[in-house]
C-alpha positions as CSV (number, residue, x, y, z in Angstrom):
1,M,44.9,-27.8,-8.6
2,R,41.7,-28.3,-6.5
3,A,41.3,-25.8,-3.7
4,R,41.3,-27.2,-0.1
5,H,38.1,-27.1,1.8
6,H,38.3,-25.3,5.2
7,P,35.4,-26.2,7.5
8,F,35.9,-23.2,9.8
9,A,36.0,-20.8,6.9
10,A,32.9,-22.2,5.4
11,W,31.1,-22.0,8.8
12,F,32.3,-18.4,9.3
13,K,31.0,-17.5,5.9
14,R,27.6,-19.0,6.6
15,S,27.4,-17.4,10.0
16,L,28.4,-14.0,8.8
17,P,27.2,-13.5,5.2
18,T,28.4,-10.4,3.5
19,R,25.9,-7.6,3.6
20,P,25.9,-4.5,1.4
21,L,26.5,-1.2,3.0
22,P,24.3,1.9,2.2
23,P,26.2,4.8,0.6
24,E,26.1,6.9,3.8
25,R,28.1,4.3,5.7
26,Q,30.8,3.9,3.0
27,R,32.8,6.7,4.7
28,Y,33.1,4.7,7.9
29,F,34.0,1.6,6.0
30,Q,36.9,3.3,4.3
31,T,38.0,5.0,7.4
32,L,38.3,1.8,9.5
33,S,39.4,-0.6,6.8
34,R,43.1,0.3,7.2
35,L,42.8,0.6,11.0
36,Y,42.8,-3.2,11.3
37,L,45.9,-3.6,9.2
38,I,47.6,-0.9,11.4
39,A,46.6,-2.8,14.5
40,I,47.9,-6.1,13.1
41,F,51.3,-4.6,12.2
42,T,51.5,-3.1,15.7
43,Y,50.9,-6.4,17.3
44,V,53.4,-8.2,15.1
45,L,56.2,-5.6,15.0
46,D,55.9,-4.1,18.4
47,L,53.8,-5.7,21.1
48,V,54.7,-9.4,20.5
49,P,58.5,-8.7,20.4
50,M,58.1,-6.4,23.5
51,F,56.6,-9.0,25.8
52,W,58.7,-11.7,24.3
53,L,61.9,-9.7,25.3
54,L,60.4,-9.0,28.7
55,G,59.8,-12.7,29.2
56,D,56.2,-12.3,30.3
57,K,54.4,-15.4,29.0
58,A,51.0,-14.3,30.3
59,L,51.1,-10.9,28.5
60,L,52.6,-12.6,25.4
61,G,49.7,-14.9,25.4
62,I,47.2,-12.1,25.7
63,T,48.9,-10.2,23.0
64,L,48.7,-13.2,20.6
65,A,45.0,-13.5,21.5
66,G,44.6,-9.8,20.7
67,L,46.3,-10.4,17.3
68,A,43.9,-13.3,16.6
69,G,41.0,-11.2,17.7
70,T,42.1,-8.3,15.4
71,L,42.3,-10.7,12.4
72,I,38.7,-11.9,13.1
73,A,37.6,-8.2,13.6
74,R,39.0,-7.3,10.2
75,E,37.1,-10.1,8.5
76,V,33.9,-9.2,10.4
77,H,34.4,-5.6,9.2
78,R,35.0,-6.7,5.6
79,R,31.7,-8.5,5.7
80,G,29.9,-5.3,6.6
81,Y,29.4,-5.7,10.4
82,M,31.4,-2.6,11.3
83,G,30.0,-2.0,14.8
84,S,30.7,-5.6,15.9
85,A,34.1,-5.4,14.4
86,V,35.2,-2.2,16.1
87,L,33.8,-3.4,19.5
88,L,35.8,-6.6,19.2
89,L,39.0,-4.6,18.4
90,L,38.4,-2.2,21.3
91,T,37.8,-5.1,23.7
92,M,41.2,-6.6,22.7
93,M,43.0,-3.3,23.1
94,T,41.3,-2.6,26.5
95,A,42.1,-6.0,27.8
96,H,45.7,-5.6,26.7
97,M,46.0,-2.2,28.4
98,F,44.4,-3.2,31.7
99,T,46.5,-6.4,32.0
100,A,49.7,-4.6,31.3
101,I,48.9,-1.9,33.8
102,G,48.0,-4.5,36.4
103,V,51.3,-6.4,35.9
104,Y,53.8,-3.5,35.5
105,G,51.9,-0.6,37.2
106,S,51.3,2.9,36.0
107,G,53.8,5.3,34.6
108,L,55.3,3.1,31.9
109,G,53.1,4.4,29.1
110,F,50.5,1.6,28.9
111,E,47.8,4.1,30.0
112,L,48.5,6.1,26.9
113,Y,46.6,3.5,24.9
114,F,43.5,4.9,26.5
115,A,43.7,7.9,24.2
116,L,44.2,5.7,21.2
117,I,41.1,3.6,22.2
118,M,39.1,6.8,22.5
119,L,40.2,8.0,19.0
120,I,39.1,4.7,17.5
121,I,35.7,5.0,19.3
122,Y,35.0,8.4,17.9
123,I,36.0,7.6,14.3
124,S,33.8,4.5,14.3
125,D,30.2,4.2,13.0
126,L,28.8,3.5,16.5
127,S,25.9,5.7,17.4
128,Q,26.6,8.8,19.5
129,G,24.8,7.3,22.5
130,V,27.0,4.2,22.3
131,K,30.1,6.2,21.9
132,L,29.4,8.3,25.0
133,L,28.4,5.2,27.0
134,V,31.5,3.3,26.0
135,S,33.8,6.3,26.6
136,A,32.4,7.0,30.0
137,G,32.7,3.4,31.1
138,L,36.2,3.1,29.8
139,L,37.3,6.3,31.5
140,A,35.9,5.2,34.8
141,L,37.5,1.8,34.6
142,T,40.9,3.3,33.6
143,A,40.8,5.8,36.4
144,W,39.8,3.2,38.9
145,Q,42.6,0.8,37.8
146,L,45.3,3.6,37.9
147,M,44.3,4.6,41.4
148,T,44.1,1.0,42.6
149,V,47.3,-0.5,41.0
150,G,49.8,2.3,41.7
151,D,53.4,1.2,41.3
152,A,54.3,-2.2,39.8
153,P,54.3,-5.2,42.1
154,A,57.7,-6.1,43.5
155,A,57.8,-9.4,41.6
156,N,57.3,-7.6,38.3
157,A,59.4,-4.5,39.0
158,L,61.7,-3.6,36.2
159,S,65.2,-2.0,36.4
160,P,65.3,1.7,35.9
161,L,66.8,1.3,32.4
162,A,64.2,-1.3,31.4
163,A,61.4,0.9,32.7
164,D,62.7,3.9,30.8
165,L,63.0,1.9,27.6
166,L,59.5,0.5,28.0
167,L,58.1,4.0,28.5
168,V,59.9,5.3,25.4
169,A,58.7,2.3,23.4
170,N,55.1,2.9,24.4
171,L,55.3,6.6,23.8
172,T,56.8,6.0,20.4
173,T,54.2,3.4,19.5
174,V,51.2,5.5,20.5
175,S,52.6,8.6,18.8
176,L,53.3,6.7,15.6
177,L,49.8,5.1,15.7
178,F,48.2,8.5,16.2
179,G,50.2,10.0,13.3
180,V,49.4,7.1,10.9
181,I,45.7,7.1,11.8
182,L,45.3,10.8,11.5
183,R,47.2,10.7,8.1
184,Q,44.8,8.0,6.9
185,L,41.9,10.1,8.0
186,E,43.3,13.1,6.1
187,G,43.8,11.0,2.9
188,I,40.2,9.6,3.2
189,T,38.9,13.2,3.6
190,E,40.8,14.3,0.6
191,R,39.4,11.4,-1.5
192,L,35.9,12.1,-0.3
193,E,36.3,15.8,-1.1
194,L,37.5,15.0,-4.6
195,N,34.6,12.5,-5.1
196,Y,32.2,15.1,-3.9
197,R,33.6,17.7,-6.4
198,R,33.4,15.1,-9.1
199,Q,29.8,14.3,-8.3
200,A,29.0,18.0,-8.3
201,N,30.5,18.6,-11.7
202,H,29.9,15.2,-13.5
203,D,26.8,13.4,-14.8
204,A,26.2,10.4,-12.7
205,L,25.2,8.1,-15.6
206,T,27.6,8.9,-18.3
207,G,30.6,10.3,-16.3
208,V,31.0,13.4,-18.5
209,Y,30.5,16.9,-17.2
210,N,27.1,18.1,-16.3
211,R,25.2,21.1,-17.6
212,R,26.4,23.5,-14.9
213,A,30.1,22.5,-15.3
214,M,29.9,22.9,-19.1
215,L,28.2,26.3,-18.9
216,A,31.0,27.4,-16.5
217,E,33.5,26.1,-19.1
218,V,31.8,28.2,-21.8
219,E,32.1,31.3,-19.6
220,R,35.8,30.6,-19.0
221,A,36.4,30.1,-22.7
222,Q,34.6,33.3,-23.5
223,A,36.5,35.2,-20.9
224,S,39.9,34.0,-22.3
225,G,39.2,35.8,-25.6
226,A,40.7,32.9,-27.5
227,P,38.6,31.3,-30.3
228,F,36.5,28.3,-29.5
229,A,33.5,26.4,-30.9
230,L,30.4,25.2,-29.3
231,L,28.7,22.0,-30.4
232,M,25.2,20.9,-29.4
233,L,24.5,17.2,-30.2
234,D,21.4,15.2,-29.8
235,I,20.7,11.5,-30.4
236,D,18.1,11.0,-33.1
237,H,14.8,9.3,-32.2
238,F,16.1,8.4,-28.8
239,K,12.6,8.3,-27.3
240,R,11.9,5.3,-29.6
241,I,14.8,3.4,-28.0
242,N,13.4,4.0,-24.5
243,D,9.8,3.2,-25.5
244,R,10.8,0.0,-27.5
245,Y,13.7,-1.4,-25.5
246,G,13.3,0.1,-22.1
247,H,15.1,2.8,-20.1
248,K,17.9,0.5,-19.0
249,R,19.0,-0.1,-22.6
250,G,18.4,3.5,-23.2
251,D,20.9,4.4,-20.4
252,R,23.4,2.0,-21.9
253,A,22.9,3.6,-25.3
254,L,23.7,7.1,-23.8
255,C,27.0,5.7,-22.4
256,H,27.8,4.0,-25.7
257,V,27.4,7.4,-27.5
258,V,29.6,9.1,-24.9
259,E,32.4,6.5,-25.5
260,C,32.1,7.1,-29.3
261,L,32.3,10.8,-28.9
262,R,35.3,10.6,-26.6
263,L,37.2,8.4,-29.0
264,N,36.9,11.1,-31.7
265,M,37.7,14.2,-29.5
266,R,41.0,15.7,-28.4
267,E,42.1,15.5,-24.8
268,E,41.7,19.2,-24.4
269,D,38.1,19.2,-25.7
270,M,35.3,19.1,-23.1
271,L,32.2,17.1,-23.4
272,G,29.1,17.3,-21.2
273,R,25.5,16.1,-20.9
274,Y,23.2,19.1,-21.4
275,G,20.1,17.2,-20.5
276,G,18.3,14.0,-21.5
277,E,19.9,12.7,-24.7
278,E,21.5,16.1,-25.6
279,F,25.2,16.8,-25.2
280,I,27.4,19.9,-25.4
281,A,31.0,20.1,-26.4
282,V,33.5,23.0,-26.1
283,L,36.4,22.9,-28.7
284,R,39.1,25.4,-27.8
285,G,41.2,27.0,-30.6
286,M,38.8,25.9,-33.3
287,S,37.7,27.9,-36.3
288,H,34.2,27.4,-37.7
289,D,35.4,25.1,-40.6
290,E,37.5,23.0,-38.2
291,A,34.6,22.7,-35.8
292,M,32.3,21.6,-38.7
293,G,34.8,18.9,-39.6
294,I,35.0,17.7,-36.0
295,A,31.2,17.6,-35.7
296,R,31.0,15.5,-38.9
297,R,33.6,13.1,-37.6
298,L,31.8,12.8,-34.3
299,I,28.5,12.0,-36.1
300,A,30.2,9.5,-38.4
301,G,31.9,7.8,-35.4
302,V,28.5,7.2,-33.7
303,R,26.9,6.1,-36.9
304,E,29.6,3.6,-37.8
305,T,29.9,2.1,-34.3
306,P,26.7,0.0,-33.8
307,Y,25.2,-0.3,-30.3
308,W,24.7,-3.9,-29.4
309,L,21.4,-4.5,-27.6
310,D,22.5,-8.0,-26.9
311,V,24.8,-10.7,-28.4
312,Q,22.6,-11.0,-31.5
313,R,21.0,-7.6,-32.1
314,E,22.6,-4.4,-32.9
315,L,21.2,-0.9,-33.3
316,T,22.6,2.0,-35.4
317,L,22.4,5.3,-33.6
318,T,22.7,8.7,-35.3
319,L,23.3,12.2,-34.0
320,S,22.4,15.6,-35.2
321,A,24.6,18.6,-34.4
322,G,24.6,22.4,-34.3
323,V,27.8,24.4,-34.4
324,A,28.5,27.9,-33.3
325,V,31.7,29.8,-32.7
326,N,32.3,32.6,-30.3
327,G,33.0,35.2,-32.9
328,E,29.4,35.0,-34.2
329,V,27.9,36.5,-31.1
330,Q,29.2,38.1,-27.9
331,D,26.7,36.9,-25.4
332,I,27.1,33.3,-24.0
333,D,23.4,32.7,-23.8
334,A,23.0,33.8,-27.4
335,L,25.9,31.5,-28.4
336,V,24.3,28.5,-26.7
337,A,20.9,29.4,-28.2
338,M,22.5,29.7,-31.7
339,A,24.1,26.2,-31.5
340,D,20.8,24.8,-30.1
341,R,18.8,26.4,-32.9
342,R,21.1,25.0,-35.5
343,L,20.9,21.6,-33.9
344,Y,17.1,21.5,-34.4
345,A,17.5,22.8,-37.9
346,A,19.7,19.8,-38.6
347,K,17.0,17.6,-37.2
348,R,14.3,19.2,-39.3
349,S,16.4,18.8,-42.4
350,G,16.6,15.0,-42.1
351,R,18.8,14.2,-39.0
352,D,22.2,12.5,-38.9
353,R,23.8,15.8,-40.1
354,V,25.4,19.0,-39.0
355,C,24.1,22.6,-39.3
356,G,26.7,25.3,-38.8
357,R,25.2,28.4,-40.4
358,D,21.8,30.2,-40.2
359,D,21.5,30.3,-44.0
360,E,21.8,26.5,-44.1
361,M,18.6,26.2,-42.2
362,A,16.4,27.4,-45.0
363,E,18.5,25.4,-47.6
364,D,18.3,22.3,-45.5
365,G,14.6,22.8,-45.0
366,E,14.0,23.1,-48.7
367,G,16.2,20.1,-49.3
368,A,14.4,18.0,-46.8
369,A,11.0,19.0,-48.3
370,A,12.3,18.1,-51.8
371,E,13.7,14.8,-50.6
372,A,10.4,13.9,-48.9
373,S,8.5,14.9,-52.1
374,R,10.7,12.7,-54.2
375,A,10.3,9.8,-51.7
376,M,6.5,10.2,-51.8
377,M,6.5,10.2,-55.6
378,G,8.7,7.1,-55.7
379,R,6.4,5.2,-53.4
380,A,3.4,6.2,-55.5
381,A,5.1,5.0,-58.7
382,E,6.1,1.7,-57.1
383,E,2.5,1.2,-55.9
384,M,1.2,1.9,-59.4
385,R,3.8,-0.4,-61.0
386,L,2.7,-3.2,-58.6
387,A,-1.0,-2.6,-59.3
388,L,-0.4,-2.8,-63.1
389,G,1.9,-5.8,-62.8
390,S,4.7,-4.3,-64.8
391,P,8.2,-5.6,-64.1
392,G,10.6,-3.4,-62.2
393,R,14.2,-2.7,-63.0
394,S,16.8,-5.2,-61.7
């Protein structure tokens, strides 16, 4: 089904193109986003029925105009023009308050909306100078009108019962709006605090814990006295990826490795980025042999899951790992240093492997040297065979 074309919507979109907001203004955007919905519900559920029941066509018309203005302000806000949007909303609310006071006089609760308008002013992203100027002007106008209008004109005087009901309705509306807005502010503050804590403890690129959080976890694990294993993991030849394919693909490769590691770890295991392409993992309740098995599984998972550079090219990544358990040393720094030392021993012995004991370092080194010697002898023999023209084995 073909979508209908709306000329006004198209014109509005061209006139107010969506503009991105810098991070420092996101807080104001979140704070005010729900405010427009709250105002819309207030118009629909409270103010429109109120003036319809009072039979005041002029105020009903102004209220409907305020509802339309609020809808426009919400769209303006959504497109990133927060200052213009909040000023439009405040203009509608102020016009509604002044008109109601002018028609029914003071003492019926319409002046309470002044406090609500002030609250909106000070939670908006307007500059401090504009906030003070608007507040002072609004305060002066409100005071002047209250002193000028006084009681309601005789033609618009309400019965005592109707006046009391109107006052109660306004008191209830303003109280509820204050409560809802303050609760929204509290929820946004909680989310921002959680986000701040997450940013303080997590790596911005990969989403795993950062170095500080992981070292704190190692301290907690050590203090508990329960067995745990520490893994240091490093991507092999990662500099070549950055140099050959660029840092953007290198960043995606880091995220790819993190996903592979998470898929092969338990929920209670903690993974963090130690620095660059090096990661650290804390495995609680693990013996040395169990941790070695986990490390081999992690390395195999990365090796067997290719990283796609694009739709046609894939790249096989490998890891080297060092394993240490808390029973081997008593000091946290020594434990981290031990796992790191074994990691680089695994790299020296050929990469794509795990080193879990100090005595493996020498053995792996000897094995790597022997393997390199055999490879060199094999290449020399192949070159001699080609030079002599002798056929090779099929």
